[in-house]
Phi, psi and omega in degrees: 000135181258143179228144182260139183237152178239138181223141178249117178235122182054037177082354183257148181276133173230144179232155175205161175234150180207160178285138177229161180299152178300150179268154176224129184290143172283187186306316184241040181239156175248134170269121190239133171280114186286128174254333178198155180215145181269144175262132184237131183298323180301325179292320178292318179298318180296320180295316179293321180294330183294332181074003181287142175254004179282149175298137182236133175279115185255173178119094184271352181207149182205163176225142179178191184262140178288122178265328184202146178243147175289162185296338182253014179287139177230138175089000179225150178216165180302134181097346179296144171272119184229163175214154178172173173295150180198185171235142178058048182283348177275077187199170177294322181222156181211157174259132177236125176294144183297332179286351177252358188263146175224145174288138181278124175301143181301336183285350182257138172284172176300317182296317178296318181298321181293341180273356189270310198304299188298305185295323182290318179294317179297313183293320178296319178301311188277331181272321187257300188290322178254323186277340178049044181292131184242161177303137179089346180281164179258130174248132173248126179239117174274129185078046189291340182276357176288170179303313178294321181298315180295318179296323177295318177301312184295314181292320179300318179294324178293335178275353179089015180273167175252141192234132171247137180224146174251148176198151177283354184244119175296324181297317180294319178297320178296320179294325182285347175300329179293341179261008174102009179299121185280326182211120177255133181244110183281089181198153167244008185257162176278067184223031187252359184303312184298318180294321178298315182293325177293314182297326183262010180055043176085357183284317185092176182273127178289326177223132177244132173250110182262103177264335186290310177126202189297333183294339181244007183303310182299320180292325176298315180297318178299331186271002185275149175281169174301132184061030178286163180239144179231122179256126174259119186236354179182178178210081179299333181280353181077005182258116187258013175213165180188161181293141179239124180281098183293329178296318177292317178304318182286304187289329181270358180052053184276156179234120180247135180213158179256158180232111180201144178263000189302319186248012178287144175283162176305324180293320179294318178295321181293325179298321178290318177301317179295321178295317178296317180299321182282317191255334187253314183302326175301334177294328176284323182298314182269009175063026173291335178213164180217143174301138179266116183258123178279304180215154174235129178237145170293156183301328180295344180252034179303319180300319178295323178297319180293317177301317179298316181294317183288343175273355179057040183260013180240158170245118184094207189270151168255130185236142173257129179196145173258008178284148179291000000 
């Protein structure tokens, strides 16, 4: 079995593949033949922040066919098409815990399925389970053309919300209008408060999804509605702190929360998977929505895929696959 590795030497990305011992599923694991896997910016940021120069097996999500099930697996069988969170998904085969696995709707290709797990689980967590976004409310997404940003736009529109998004590219914002973006703000700077307030007729954003990071935190808080909620899900700018207006937090009764699966228990992760299976996957089945794919690279071109992601030249997800 071959697995792909990523290494950072002198700040530059290097990749290699090598043979590794065969995998065997644990009690509640699925052994999956990988057909496609998603590339995630958070994984790259974590690798760069670590400062490690050792080769790392990457791949936080994958889609493929079940080859073998562990003795305590329930709800899955050999031959099922599945997708889910995983570790070392850039490989011929991968292990997926059943609490992270979802059946792939027949309407999705392997490439589309590989683009679903991470962004959909993250977006469902922050928009529904923590953000309580309701029909008619305003959502503000900084970095809306990213994989998470596009998925947030799509789910928000399915919930009946109105969406404002920021991006450094006017072209990307224009493309996202086709997915229901109500107001696009062409900027990477903390200068969008006035436009948000104009678009919402002085109301502000009921829910803010901050993907950009600390450089726009203060502007996000300024742009929030009374009793607004702010989800922090990433920091593309590399800035992990920012000034917080405590007077606004207090007087506006604001709620700030983080979105991360790192310390979630299997039960907590499964609850989100069940919510996505119940509320989101049917949108793919009836074709009300489709994963937005920016680029597809073969696994042998993993280094090129990483360069593309770090250059921010895609709208939506980047997927690795050797499927036609």
